[in-house]
DSSP file (Angstrom, degrees, kcal/mol; ACC not computed):
  #  RESIDUE AA STRUCTURE BP1 BP2  ACC     N-H-->O    O-->H-N    N-H-->O    O-->H-N    TCO  KAPPA ALPHA  PHI   PSI    X-CA   Y-CA   Z-CA
    1    1 A M              0   0    0      0, 0.0     2,-0.4     0, 0.0    19,-0.2   0.000 360.0 360.0 360.0 134.4  -19.0  -23.5   26.7
    2    2 A H  E     -A   19   0A   0     17,-2.6    17,-2.4     2,-0.0     2,-0.5  -0.865 360.0-141.0-108.3 143.5  -18.8  -27.1   27.7
    3    3 A Q  E     -A   18   0A   0     -2,-0.4     2,-0.4    15,-0.2    15,-0.2  -0.879  20.3-170.1-102.3 137.6  -19.1  -28.4   31.2
    4    4 A Q  E     -A   17   0A   0     13,-1.8    13,-1.9    -2,-0.5     2,-0.5  -0.988  20.1-131.6-130.8 134.3  -16.9  -31.2   32.1
    5    5 A N  E     -A   16   0A   0     -2,-0.4     2,-0.4    11,-0.2    11,-0.2  -0.734  26.9-168.7 -83.7 126.6  -16.9  -33.4   35.3
    6    6 A L  E     -A   15   0A   0      9,-2.4     9,-2.3    -2,-0.5     2,-0.6  -0.942  11.3-148.4-117.8 138.8  -13.4  -33.7   36.7
    7    7 A K  E     -A   14   0A   0     -2,-0.4     7,-0.2     7,-0.2     3,-0.1  -0.921   4.0-158.5-107.8 124.6  -12.5  -36.2   39.5
    8    8 A N  E >>> -A   13   0A   0      5,-2.2     4,-1.9    -2,-0.6     5,-0.9  -0.870   3.6-167.5-101.7 103.9   -9.8  -35.1   41.8
    9    9 A P  T 345S+     0   0    0      0, 0.0    -1,-0.2     0, 0.0     5,-0.0   0.813  83.6  55.9 -65.0 -30.0   -8.4  -38.3   43.4
   10   10 A S  T 345S+     0   0    0      1,-0.2    -2,-0.0    -3,-0.1    -3,-0.0   0.834 116.4  35.7 -73.1 -29.2   -6.4  -36.5   46.1
   11   11 A L  T <45S-     0   0    0     -3,-0.6    -1,-0.2     2,-0.2     3,-0.1   0.642 100.3-133.5 -97.3 -16.1   -9.4  -34.7   47.4
   12   12 A G  T  <5 +     0   0    0     -4,-1.9     2,-0.3     1,-0.2    -2,-0.1   0.732  67.9  97.4  74.3  22.3  -11.9  -37.5   46.8
   13   13 A Y  E   < -A    8   0A   0     -5,-0.9    -5,-2.2     2,-0.0     2,-0.4  -0.929  67.5-121.3-137.8 165.0  -14.6  -35.3   45.2
   14   14 A Q  E     -A    7   0A   0     -2,-0.3     2,-0.3    -7,-0.2    -7,-0.2  -0.851  27.2-170.7-103.9 140.9  -15.9  -34.3   41.8
   15   15 A S  E     -A    6   0A   0     -9,-2.3    -9,-2.4    -2,-0.4     2,-0.5  -0.904  21.8-124.0-126.3 159.2  -16.0  -30.7   40.7
   16   16 A R  E     -A    5   0A   0     -2,-0.3     2,-0.4   -11,-0.2   -11,-0.2  -0.885  27.5-171.8-101.0 131.3  -17.5  -29.0   37.7
   17   17 A K  E     -A    4   0A   0    -13,-1.9   -13,-1.8    -2,-0.5     2,-0.4  -0.982  19.3-132.2-125.1 135.0  -15.1  -27.0   35.6
   18   18 A N  E     -A    3   0A   0     -2,-0.4     2,-0.4   -15,-0.2   -15,-0.2  -0.708  23.8-173.2 -85.3 131.8  -16.1  -24.7   32.8
   19   19 A R  E     -A    2   0A   0    -17,-2.4   -17,-2.6    -2,-0.4     2,-0.3  -0.995  17.0-135.9-127.8 127.4  -14.1  -25.1   29.6
   20   20 A W        -     0   0    0     -2,-0.4     2,-1.0   -19,-0.2     3,-0.1  -0.596   9.4-138.2 -80.5 139.5  -14.5  -22.8   26.6
   21   21 A D     >  -     0   0    0     -2,-0.3     4,-1.1     1,-0.1     3,-0.3  -0.837  22.4-177.2 -95.2  98.9  -14.6  -24.3   23.1
   22   22 A F  H  >  +     0   0    0     -2,-1.0     4,-2.7     1,-0.2     5,-0.3   0.581  65.6  80.1 -77.6  -8.7  -12.4  -21.9   21.3
   23   23 A G  H  > S+     0   0    0      2,-0.2     4,-1.8     1,-0.2    -1,-0.2   0.973 102.6  32.4 -60.9 -55.3  -13.0  -23.5   17.9
   24   24 A L  H  > S+     0   0    0     -3,-0.3     4,-2.3     2,-0.2    -1,-0.2   0.899 120.5  51.5 -68.9 -41.0  -16.3  -22.0   17.2
   25   25 A F  H  X S+     0   0    0     -4,-1.1     4,-2.6     1,-0.2    -2,-0.2   0.909 110.1  49.6 -63.6 -42.4  -15.5  -18.8   19.1
   26   26 A S  H  X S+     0   0    0     -4,-2.7     4,-2.9     1,-0.2     5,-0.2   0.907 110.0  51.0 -62.8 -41.7  -12.3  -18.3   17.1
   27   27 A A  H  X S+     0   0    0     -4,-1.8     4,-2.6    -5,-0.3    -1,-0.2   0.909 110.4  49.7 -62.6 -40.7  -14.1  -18.9   13.8
   28   28 A F  H  X S+     0   0    0     -4,-2.3     4,-2.6     2,-0.2    -2,-0.2   0.928 112.6  46.7 -62.9 -45.4  -16.7  -16.3   14.9
   29   29 A L  H  X S+     0   0    0     -4,-2.6     4,-2.7     2,-0.2    -2,-0.2   0.921 113.2  48.7 -62.7 -44.1  -14.0  -13.7   15.7
   30   30 A L  H  X S+     0   0    0     -4,-2.9     4,-2.7     2,-0.2     5,-0.2   0.929 112.7  47.7 -62.0 -45.5  -12.1  -14.4   12.5
   31   31 A F  H  X S+     0   0    0     -4,-2.6     4,-3.0    -5,-0.2    -1,-0.2   0.916 112.7  49.3 -61.2 -43.4  -15.3  -14.1   10.5
   32   32 A S  H  X S+     0   0    0     -4,-2.6     4,-2.7     2,-0.2    -2,-0.2   0.908 112.1  48.4 -63.0 -42.2  -16.1  -10.8   12.3
   33   33 A F  H  X S+     0   0    0     -4,-2.7     4,-2.3     2,-0.2    -2,-0.2   0.929 114.7  44.6 -64.0 -46.0  -12.6   -9.4   11.7
   34   34 A I  H  X S+     0   0    0     -4,-2.7     4,-2.3     2,-0.2    -2,-0.2   0.928 114.9  48.7 -64.0 -45.1  -12.7  -10.3    8.0
   35   35 A N  H  X S+     0   0    0     -4,-3.0     4,-2.4    -5,-0.2    -2,-0.2   0.908 110.9  50.2 -62.2 -42.6  -16.2   -9.0    7.6
   36   36 A L  H  X S+     0   0    0     -4,-2.7     4,-2.5     1,-0.2    -1,-0.2   0.898 110.0  51.3 -62.7 -41.0  -15.3   -5.7    9.4
   37   37 A G  H  X S+     0   0    0     -4,-2.3     4,-2.6     2,-0.2    -2,-0.2   0.902 110.5  48.5 -62.1 -41.6  -12.2   -5.3    7.1
   38   38 A C  H  X S+     0   0    0     -4,-2.3     4,-3.0     2,-0.2     5,-0.2   0.899 110.6  50.5 -66.4 -39.9  -14.4   -5.8    4.0
   39   39 A V  H  X S+     0   0    0     -4,-2.4     4,-2.1     2,-0.2    -2,-0.2   0.925 112.2  47.5 -63.8 -42.8  -16.9   -3.3    5.3
   40   40 A S  H  X S+     0   0    0     -4,-2.5     4,-2.3     2,-0.2    -2,-0.2   0.919 113.3  48.4 -63.3 -42.6  -14.1   -0.8    5.9
   41   41 A Q  H  X S+     0   0    0     -4,-2.6     4,-3.0     1,-0.2     5,-0.2   0.932 112.0  47.6 -64.6 -45.1  -12.6   -1.5    2.5
   42   42 A S  H  X S+     0   0    0     -4,-3.0     4,-2.5     1,-0.2    -1,-0.2   0.838 110.1  53.5 -69.1 -28.9  -15.9   -1.1    0.7
   43   43 A S  H  X S+     0   0    0     -4,-2.1     4,-2.5    -5,-0.2    -1,-0.2   0.914 111.2  46.5 -66.3 -41.4  -16.7    2.1    2.6
   44   44 A T  H  X S+     0   0    0     -4,-2.3     4,-2.4     2,-0.2    -2,-0.2   0.944 114.7  46.2 -63.4 -48.0  -13.3    3.5    1.5
   45   45 A E  H  X S+     0   0    0     -4,-3.0     4,-2.7     1,-0.2    -2,-0.2   0.896 111.7  53.0 -60.9 -39.8  -13.9    2.3   -2.1
   46   46 A K  H  X S+     0   0    0     -4,-2.5     4,-2.7    -5,-0.2    -1,-0.2   0.926 110.6  45.2 -63.5 -45.0  -17.4    3.8   -1.9
   47   47 A S  H  X S+     0   0    0     -4,-2.5     4,-1.9     2,-0.2    -1,-0.2   0.888 113.8  50.1 -67.8 -36.6  -16.2    7.2   -0.8
   48   48 A R  H  X S+     0   0    0     -4,-2.4     4,-1.2     2,-0.2    -2,-0.2   0.917 112.9  46.8 -65.0 -42.3  -13.5    7.2   -3.4
   49   49 A T  H  < S+     0   0    0     -4,-2.7     4,-0.4     1,-0.2     3,-0.3   0.910 111.5  50.9 -65.5 -42.8  -16.0    6.3   -6.1
   50   50 A Q  H >< S+     0   0    0     -4,-2.7     3,-0.7     1,-0.2    -1,-0.2   0.867 108.7  52.1 -63.7 -35.5  -18.4    8.9   -5.0
   51   51 A A  H 3< S+     0   0    0     -4,-1.9    -1,-0.2     1,-0.2    -2,-0.2   0.798 116.1  39.4 -70.8 -27.9  -15.8   11.6   -5.1
   52   52 A N  T 3< S+     0   0    0     -4,-1.2     2,-0.3    -3,-0.3    -1,-0.2   0.238 107.1  69.5-108.3  13.1  -14.7   10.8   -8.6
   53   53 A S    <   -     0   0    0     -3,-0.7     2,-0.3    -4,-0.4     3,-0.0  -0.928  62.1-139.8-134.8 157.2  -18.0   10.1  -10.3
   54   54 A L        -     0   0    0     -2,-0.3     2,-0.1     1,-0.0     5,-0.1  -0.761  34.4 -99.4-106.5 156.0  -21.1   11.9  -11.5
   55   55 A A    >>  -     0   0    0     -2,-0.3     3,-2.0     1,-0.1     4,-0.5  -0.469  36.8-114.3 -68.1 148.9  -24.6   10.8  -11.2
   56   56 A Y  G >4 S+     0   0    0      1,-0.3     3,-1.3     2,-0.2    -1,-0.1   0.859 117.0  58.4 -54.6 -37.5  -25.9    9.4  -14.5
   57   57 A S  G 34 S+     0   0    0      1,-0.2    -1,-0.3     3,-0.0    -2,-0.0   0.688 101.3  57.0 -68.3 -17.1  -28.4   12.2  -14.8
   58   58 A Q  G <4 S+     0   0    0     -3,-2.0     2,-0.4     2,-0.1    -1,-0.2   0.549  81.7 104.7 -89.7  -8.5  -25.5   14.7  -14.7
   59   59 A I    <<  -     0   0    0     -3,-1.3    -3,-0.0    -4,-0.5     0, 0.0  -0.607  60.7-150.8 -79.1 125.8  -23.6   13.3  -17.7
   60   60 A E        -     0   0    0     -2,-0.4     2,-0.1     1,-0.0    -2,-0.1  -0.851  18.9-126.2 -94.9 124.9  -24.0   15.4  -20.8
   61   61 A P        -     0   0    0      0, 0.0     2,-0.6     0, 0.0    -1,-0.0  -0.402  14.6-130.1 -70.8 147.3  -23.8   13.3  -24.0
   62   62 A L        -     0   0    0     -2,-0.1     2,-0.5     2,-0.0    44,-0.1  -0.883  21.8-164.1 -97.0 121.1  -21.3   14.3  -26.7
   63   63 A V        -     0   0    0     -2,-0.6     0, 0.0     2,-0.0     0, 0.0  -0.933   3.6-169.7-110.0 122.6  -22.9   14.5  -30.1
   64   64 A I        -     0   0    0     -2,-0.5     2,-0.4    43,-0.0    42,-0.1  -0.943  18.2-139.7-114.6 113.8  -20.5   14.5  -33.1
   65   65 A P        -     0   0    0      0, 0.0    -2,-0.0     0, 0.0     0, 0.0  -0.608  15.1-159.3 -69.8 125.2  -22.0   15.4  -36.5
   66   66 A V        -     0   0    0     -2,-0.4    27,-0.1     1,-0.1     2,-0.0   0.900  17.9-179.3 -78.7 -42.7  -20.2   12.9  -38.8
   67   67 A G        +     0   0    0      1,-0.1    -1,-0.1    33,-0.0    33,-0.0  -0.327  27.3 108.4  72.9-159.9  -20.7   14.7  -42.2
   68   68 A G  S    S-     0   0    0      2,-0.0    -1,-0.1    -2,-0.0    30,-0.1  -0.266  77.8 -16.8  82.1-172.8  -19.3   13.1  -45.3
   69   69 A P  S    S-     0   0    0      0, 0.0    27,-0.0     0, 0.0     3,-0.0  -0.254  79.6 -93.9 -66.2 152.4  -21.3   11.6  -48.2
   70   70 A A        -     0   0    0      1,-0.1     2,-0.3     2,-0.0     3,-0.1  -0.461  49.1-109.0 -63.8 133.3  -24.9   10.6  -47.6
   71   71 A P        -     0   0    0      0, 0.0    -1,-0.1     0, 0.0     3,-0.1  -0.486  30.5-174.3 -71.5 127.1  -24.9    6.9  -46.6
   72   72 A D  S    S+     0   0    0     -2,-0.3     2,-0.3     1,-0.2    -2,-0.0   0.724  80.5  20.2 -87.5 -23.8  -26.3    4.6  -49.3
   73   73 A R  S    S-     0   0    0      2,-0.1     2,-1.4    -3,-0.1    23,-0.3  -0.947  85.6-112.5-137.0 158.5  -26.1    1.7  -46.9
   74   74 A R  S    S+     0   0    0     -2,-0.3     2,-0.3    -3,-0.1    21,-0.0  -0.466  71.3 123.4 -92.3  64.4  -25.9    1.6  -43.1
   75   75 A I        +     0   0    0     -2,-1.4    21,-0.9    56,-0.0     2,-0.3  -0.902  29.6  73.1-122.8 155.8  -22.4    0.2  -42.9
   76   76 A G  E     -B   95   0B   0     43,-0.5     2,-0.3    -2,-0.3    19,-0.2  -0.911  49.4-151.4 138.3-165.1  -19.3    1.6  -41.1
   77   77 A G  E     -B   94   0B   0     17,-1.8    17,-2.6    56,-0.3     2,-0.3  -0.970  10.6-106.2-178.7-166.8  -18.2    1.9  -37.6
   78   78 A L  E     +B   93   0B   0     -2,-0.3     2,-0.3    15,-0.2    15,-0.2  -0.996  19.6 179.8-148.8 136.4  -16.3    3.6  -34.8
   79   79 A I  E     -B   92   0B   0     13,-2.0    13,-2.8    -2,-0.3     2,-0.4  -0.961  17.6-141.7-131.9 157.8  -13.2    2.9  -32.8
   80   80 A T  E     +B   91   0B   0     -2,-0.3     2,-0.3    11,-0.2    11,-0.2  -0.939  32.4 139.7-119.4 143.1  -11.5    4.9  -30.1
   81   81 A T  E     -B   90   0B   0      9,-1.6     9,-3.3    -2,-0.4     2,-1.2  -0.951  59.8 -89.7-165.3 165.4   -7.9    5.5  -29.4
   82   82 A D        +     0   0    0     -2,-0.3     3,-0.3     7,-0.2    64,-0.2  -0.741  48.8 167.8 -86.7  96.9   -5.6    8.3  -28.4
   83   83 A I  S    S+     0   0    0     -2,-1.2    63,-0.5     5,-0.2    80,-0.2   0.890  73.1  38.3 -77.1 -42.6   -4.7    9.8  -31.8
   84   84 A N  S    S-     0   0    0      4,-0.2    -1,-0.2    78,-0.1    -2,-0.1   0.176 105.2-116.6-103.6  17.7   -3.1   13.1  -30.7
   85   85 A D  S    S+     0   0    0     -3,-0.3    -2,-0.1     3,-0.1    -3,-0.0   0.808  77.0 124.8  56.2  37.0   -1.2   11.9  -27.6
   86   86 A D  S    S-     0   0    0      2,-0.3    -1,-0.1     0, 0.0     3,-0.1   0.349  83.6-108.8-103.1   5.2   -3.1   14.0  -25.1
   87   87 A G  S    S+     0   0    0      1,-0.3     2,-0.3    -5,-0.0    -5,-0.1   0.460  85.4 111.1  83.7   0.6   -4.2   11.1  -23.0
   88   88 A Q  S    S-     0   0    0     -7,-0.0     2,-0.5     1,-0.0    -2,-0.3  -0.800  75.0-107.9-108.1 149.7   -7.8   11.3  -24.1
   89   89 A Q        -     0   0    0     -2,-0.3    -7,-0.2    -7,-0.1     2,-0.2  -0.646  37.4-165.3 -77.4 125.0   -9.7    8.8  -26.3
   90   90 A D  E     -B   81   0B   0     -9,-3.3    -9,-1.6    -2,-0.5     2,-0.4  -0.545  16.4-114.1-103.5 173.3  -10.4   10.2  -29.8
   91   91 A F  E     -BC  80 102B   0     11,-3.0    11,-2.7   -11,-0.2     2,-0.6  -0.927  16.8-167.6-120.1 130.7  -12.8    8.8  -32.4
   92   92 A I  E     -BC  79 101B   0    -13,-2.8   -13,-2.0    -2,-0.4     2,-0.4  -0.975  20.2-170.9-111.5 117.6  -12.1    7.2  -35.8
   93   93 A I  E     -BC  78 100B   0      7,-3.0     7,-2.5    -2,-0.6     2,-0.4  -0.914   4.6-176.1-115.6 131.9  -15.4    7.1  -37.7
   94   94 A T  E     +BC  77  99B   0    -17,-2.6   -17,-1.8    -2,-0.4     2,-0.3  -0.939  11.0 159.8-125.3 149.9  -16.0    5.2  -40.9
   95   95 A K  E >   -BC  76  98B   0      3,-2.2     3,-2.3    -2,-0.4   -19,-0.2  -0.921  61.0 -48.2-150.5 174.7  -18.8    4.8  -43.3
   96   96 A S  T 3  S-     0   0    0    -21,-0.9    21,-0.1   -23,-0.3   -24,-0.1  -0.222 126.6  -7.2 -53.0 121.3  -19.0    3.8  -46.9
   97   97 A D  T 3  S+     0   0    0     19,-0.7    17,-0.4     1,-0.1     2,-0.3   0.724 121.6  88.1  66.3  26.5  -16.4    5.8  -48.9
   98   98 A Y  E <   +C   95   0B   0     -3,-2.3    -3,-2.2    15,-0.2     2,-0.3  -0.983  44.8 179.3-156.9 139.6  -15.5    8.0  -45.9
   99   99 A I  E     +CD  94 112B   0     13,-2.2    13,-2.9    -2,-0.3     2,-0.3  -0.995  11.5 176.4-138.6 138.7  -13.2    8.1  -42.9
  100  100 A A  E     -CD  93 111B   0     -7,-2.5    -7,-3.0    -2,-0.3     2,-0.4  -0.991  17.4-150.9-142.1 148.4  -12.9   10.9  -40.3
  101  101 A V  E     -CD  92 110B   0      9,-2.9     8,-3.1    -2,-0.3     9,-1.5  -0.986  15.4-176.9-122.1 128.8  -11.0   11.4  -37.1
  102  102 A H  E     -CD  91 108B   0    -11,-2.7   -11,-3.0    -2,-0.4     6,-0.2  -0.943  23.2-124.0-122.2 143.8  -12.3   13.6  -34.2
  103  103 A D    >   -     0   0    0      4,-2.8     3,-1.9    -2,-0.4   -13,-0.1  -0.193  44.7 -85.0 -76.7-179.8  -10.6   14.5  -31.0
  104  104 A H  T 3  S+     0   0    0      1,-0.3    -1,-0.1     2,-0.1   -15,-0.1   0.727 129.5  53.1 -62.3 -22.4  -12.2   13.7  -27.6
  105  105 A S  T 3  S-     0   0    0      2,-0.1    -1,-0.3   -43,-0.0     3,-0.1   0.568 121.7-103.8 -88.6  -8.2  -14.2   17.0  -27.6
  106  106 A G  S <  S+     0   0    0     -3,-1.9     2,-0.2     1,-0.3    -2,-0.1   0.317  71.5 145.4 103.8  -7.3  -15.7   16.2  -31.0
  107  107 A K        -     0   0    0      1,-0.1    -4,-2.8    -5,-0.1     2,-0.4  -0.463  54.3-118.0 -66.8 130.8  -13.5   18.6  -33.1
  108  108 A K  E     -D  102   0B   0     -6,-0.2    -6,-0.3    -2,-0.2     3,-0.1  -0.568  30.2-178.1 -73.5 124.1  -12.7   17.2  -36.5
  109  109 A L  E     -     0   0B   0     -8,-3.1     2,-0.3    -2,-0.4    -7,-0.2   0.859  66.0 -29.7 -86.8 -42.4   -9.0   16.6  -36.9
  110  110 A W  E     -D  101   0B   0     -9,-1.5    -9,-2.9    52,-0.0    -1,-0.4  -0.975  53.4-162.6-167.0 163.1   -9.3   15.3  -40.5
  111  111 A A  E     -D  100   0B   0     -2,-0.3     2,-0.4   -11,-0.2   -11,-0.2  -0.988   3.9-161.4-150.7 150.1  -11.5   13.5  -43.0
  112  112 A K  E     -D   99   0B   0    -13,-2.9   -13,-2.2    -2,-0.3     2,-0.9  -0.999  16.5-145.4-134.6 134.1  -11.0   11.7  -46.3
  113  113 A Q        +     0   0    0     -2,-0.4     2,-0.3   -15,-0.2   -15,-0.2  -0.878  49.8 144.9 -94.5 105.5  -13.6   10.8  -48.9
  114  114 A I        -     0   0    0     -2,-0.9     2,-2.7   -17,-0.4    -2,-0.1  -0.959  64.9-100.2-145.5 154.3  -12.0    7.6  -50.0
  115  115 A N        +     0   0    0     -2,-0.3    38,-2.6   -18,-0.1    39,-0.2  -0.341  55.6 179.7 -77.8  61.2  -13.2    4.2  -51.2
  116  116 A I  B     -E  152   0C   0     -2,-2.7     2,-1.0    36,-0.2   -19,-0.7  -0.346  29.9-123.9 -70.0 143.0  -12.7    2.5  -47.8
  117  117 A Q        +     0   0    0     34,-3.4    34,-0.3    17,-0.2     2,-0.3  -0.771  36.0 176.6 -89.2 101.8  -13.5   -1.1  -47.4
  118  118 A V        -     0   0    0     -2,-1.0     2,-0.3    32,-0.1    16,-0.1  -0.811  29.4-114.6-103.8 151.8  -16.0   -1.4  -44.5
  119  119 A V  B     -F  132   0D   0     13,-0.9    13,-0.8    -2,-0.3   -43,-0.5  -0.614  22.5-142.4 -91.0 141.9  -17.4   -4.7  -43.6
  120  120 A G        -     0   0    0     -2,-0.3    12,-0.5     1,-0.2     2,-0.2   0.248  63.0 -19.5 -78.2-152.1  -21.1   -5.6  -43.9
  121  121 A K    >   -     0   0    0      1,-0.2     3,-0.5    10,-0.1    -1,-0.2  -0.361  54.1-167.6 -62.1 118.0  -23.2   -7.7  -41.6
  122  122 A S  G > >S+     0   0    0      8,-0.7     5,-2.1     7,-0.3     3,-1.5   0.644  76.3  78.6 -84.5 -14.2  -20.8   -9.8  -39.5
  123  123 A E  G > 5S+     0   0    0      6,-0.4     3,-1.7     1,-0.3    -1,-0.2   0.814  83.5  66.7 -61.9 -27.3  -23.6  -12.0  -38.1
  124  124 A Q  G < 5S+     0   0    0     -3,-0.5    -1,-0.3     1,-0.3    -2,-0.2   0.778 103.9  44.9 -63.5 -24.3  -23.5  -13.8  -41.4
  125  125 A N  G < 5S-     0   0    0     -3,-1.5    -1,-0.3    -4,-0.2    -2,-0.2   0.247 125.0-102.1-101.8  11.4  -20.0  -15.0  -40.5
  126  126 A G  T < 5S+     0   0    0     -3,-1.7    -3,-0.2     1,-0.3    -2,-0.1   0.667  81.0 129.5  80.1  17.1  -21.0  -15.9  -36.9
  127  127 A L      < -     0   0    0     -5,-2.1    -1,-0.3     2,-0.1    -2,-0.1  -0.765  60.4-110.1-104.1 150.7  -19.5  -12.8  -35.3
  128  128 A P  S    S+     0   0    0      0, 0.0    -1,-0.1     0, 0.0     2,-0.0  -0.379  77.4  41.0 -73.8 157.9  -21.3  -10.4  -32.9
  129  129 A G  S    S-     0   0    0      1,-0.1    -6,-0.4    -2,-0.1    -7,-0.3  -0.102  80.5-102.0  93.8 167.7  -22.2   -6.9  -34.0
  130  130 A T  S    S+     0   0    0      1,-0.3    -8,-0.7    -8,-0.1     2,-0.3   0.819  90.5  12.5 -99.4 -34.6  -23.7   -5.6  -37.1
  131  131 A H        -     0   0    0    -10,-0.2    -1,-0.3    -9,-0.1   -11,-0.2  -0.990  62.6-127.9-146.1 149.7  -20.8   -4.0  -39.0
  132  132 A G  B     -F  119   0D   0    -13,-0.8   -13,-0.9   -12,-0.5   -56,-0.2  -0.782  20.5-134.5 -94.9 143.8  -17.0   -3.8  -38.9
  133  133 A P        -     0   0    0      0, 0.0   -56,-0.3     0, 0.0    -1,-0.1   0.732  23.9-140.5 -72.9 -21.2  -15.4   -0.4  -38.9
  134  134 A G        +     0   0    0      1,-0.2    17,-0.7   -58,-0.1     2,-0.3   0.692  68.8  91.3  72.3  17.5  -12.8   -1.3  -41.6
  135  135 A V  E     -G  150   0E   0     15,-0.2     2,-0.3   -43,-0.1    -1,-0.2  -0.976  49.2-174.1-144.5 153.8  -10.1    0.7  -39.7
  136  136 A Q  E     -G  149   0E   0     13,-2.3    13,-3.2    -2,-0.3     2,-0.4  -0.951  11.4-147.7-142.8 160.7   -7.4    0.1  -37.1
  137  137 A A  E     +G  148   0E   0     -2,-0.3     2,-0.3    11,-0.2    11,-0.2  -0.999  31.1 131.9-136.4 137.2   -5.0    2.3  -35.2
  138  138 A A  E     -G  147   0E   0      9,-2.1     9,-3.3    -2,-0.4     2,-1.3  -0.973  62.6 -94.0-168.3 164.3   -1.5    1.5  -33.9
  139  139 A D        +     0   0    0     -2,-0.3     3,-0.2     7,-0.3     7,-0.1  -0.769  51.0 168.3 -87.4  92.3    2.1    2.8  -33.8
  140  140 A V        +     0   0    0     -2,-1.3    -1,-0.2     1,-0.2     6,-0.1   0.866  69.3  39.7 -77.9 -38.8    3.2    0.9  -36.8
  141  141 A D  S    S-     0   0    0      4,-0.3    -1,-0.2    -3,-0.2    -2,-0.1   0.370 105.7-115.4-100.3   5.6    6.6    2.6  -37.4
  142  142 A G  S    S+     0   0    0     -3,-0.2    -2,-0.1     3,-0.2    -3,-0.1   0.687  76.5 126.7  75.2  18.5    7.8    2.9  -33.8
  143  143 A D  S    S-     0   0    0      2,-0.3     3,-0.1     1,-0.0    -1,-0.1   0.299  81.7-111.6 -91.2  10.6    7.8    6.8  -33.8
  144  144 A Q  S    S+     0   0    0      1,-0.2     2,-0.4    -5,-0.1    -5,-0.0   0.660  86.5 108.0  67.7  18.2    5.6    6.9  -30.6
  145  145 A K  S    S-     0   0    0     -7,-0.0     2,-0.3   -61,-0.0    -2,-0.3  -0.958  73.3-112.3-125.4 146.4    2.7    8.3  -32.7
  146  146 A T        -     0   0    0    -63,-0.5    16,-2.1    -2,-0.4    17,-0.3  -0.596  27.8-161.4 -82.6 131.3   -0.5    6.6  -33.7
  147  147 A E  E     -GH 138 161E   0     -9,-3.3    -9,-2.1    -2,-0.3     2,-0.5  -0.776  14.2-131.2-104.7 156.1   -1.1    5.7  -37.3
  148  148 A V  E     -GH 137 160E   0     12,-2.8    12,-2.5    -2,-0.3     2,-0.4  -0.927  21.8-163.9-108.3 130.5   -4.5    4.9  -38.9
  149  149 A L  E     +GH 136 159E   0    -13,-3.2   -13,-2.3    -2,-0.5     2,-0.3  -0.935  18.3 152.2-117.2 135.3   -4.7    1.8  -41.1
  150  150 A F  E     -GH 135 158E   0      8,-2.0     8,-3.3    -2,-0.4     2,-0.3  -0.988  33.9-126.5-156.5 157.0   -7.5    0.9  -43.5
  151  151 A L  E     - H   0 157E   0    -17,-0.7   -34,-3.4   -34,-0.3     2,-0.3  -0.800  17.9-145.5-102.2 145.5   -8.1   -1.0  -46.7
  152  152 A T  B >   -E  116   0C   0      4,-1.9     3,-1.9    -2,-0.3     4,-0.4  -0.687  34.5-101.5-102.5 166.9   -9.7    0.5  -49.8
  153  153 A K  T 3  S+     0   0    0    -38,-2.6   -37,-0.1     1,-0.3    -1,-0.0   0.639 119.9  65.5 -65.8 -13.3  -11.9   -1.6  -52.1
  154  154 A D  T 3  S-     0   0    0    -39,-0.2    -1,-0.3     2,-0.1   -38,-0.1   0.172 121.1-105.9 -91.3  19.0   -9.0   -2.0  -54.6
  155  155 A N  S <  S+     0   0    0     -3,-1.9     2,-0.5     1,-0.2    -2,-0.2   0.834  72.7 144.1  62.7  38.0   -7.2   -4.1  -51.9
  156  156 A T        -     0   0    0     -4,-0.4    -4,-1.9     2,-0.0     2,-0.5  -0.924  45.3-138.5-107.7 129.7   -4.7   -1.4  -51.0
  157  157 A L  E     -H  151   0E   0     -2,-0.5     2,-0.5    -6,-0.2    -6,-0.2  -0.764  18.7-160.9 -85.8 125.7   -3.5   -1.0  -47.4
  158  158 A H  E     -H  150   0E   0     -8,-3.3    -8,-2.0    -2,-0.5     2,-0.5  -0.923   9.9-173.9-108.9 131.6   -3.3    2.7  -46.4
  159  159 A I  E     +H  149   0E   0     -2,-0.5     2,-0.3   -10,-0.2   -10,-0.2  -0.974  16.8 170.7-123.8 114.0   -1.2    3.8  -43.4
  160  160 A V  E     -H  148   0E   0    -12,-2.5   -12,-2.8    -2,-0.5     2,-0.1  -0.858  42.9 -88.8-124.1 156.6   -1.6    7.5  -42.6
  161  161 A E  E  >  -H  147   0E   0     -2,-0.3     4,-2.2   -14,-0.2   -14,-0.2  -0.432  35.0-139.8 -61.8 132.7   -0.5    9.7  -39.7
  162  162 A G  T  4 S+     0   0    0    -16,-2.1   -15,-0.2     1,-0.2    -1,-0.1   0.859  94.9  52.3 -65.7 -36.6   -3.3    9.6  -37.1
  163  163 A F  T  4 S+     0   0    0    -17,-0.3    -1,-0.2   -80,-0.2   -79,-0.1   0.864 130.2   9.4 -72.2 -36.1   -3.1   13.3  -36.2
  164  164 A N  T  4        0   0    0     -3,-0.1    -2,-0.2   -54,-0.0    -1,-0.2   0.424 360.0 360.0-128.8   1.5   -3.4   14.7  -39.7
  165  165 A G     <        0   0    0     -4,-2.2    -3,-0.1   -55,-0.1   -55,-0.0   0.473 360.0 360.0  73.0 360.0   -4.3   11.9  -42.1
């Protein structure tokens, strides 16, 4: 609040009048309103997150035995995609001379012992990670079903049905 001396010529005296400086006060109110809105929003988000999540200690890991040939080298990889159109992420696992597809629960859908081309150490080429999975998944033919694509060491591209190989 600022005090300002005003002279009233008709009365011949000076009076003091209080004048509010609404610039700072308005900024404070605006900041408080915005801050209150953010607090309310984060409280809502917090309760929504708490309702839909588990504590880390409550999460049970899913362990999938891969099977297949004994690895002679530690190359291969993993990608996730919805193979069987159930809305859950499934697993495509590769290692040298082997490819397998497991559903989201770990159940094996299919596996092939095949001379798949998996990539070795990618750091040598300036890429992050240690190995490339050598496999990709997409709806290649437009039938609304996911296919699995991979190369074999004889430079042949294989496109197989994702659900049954």
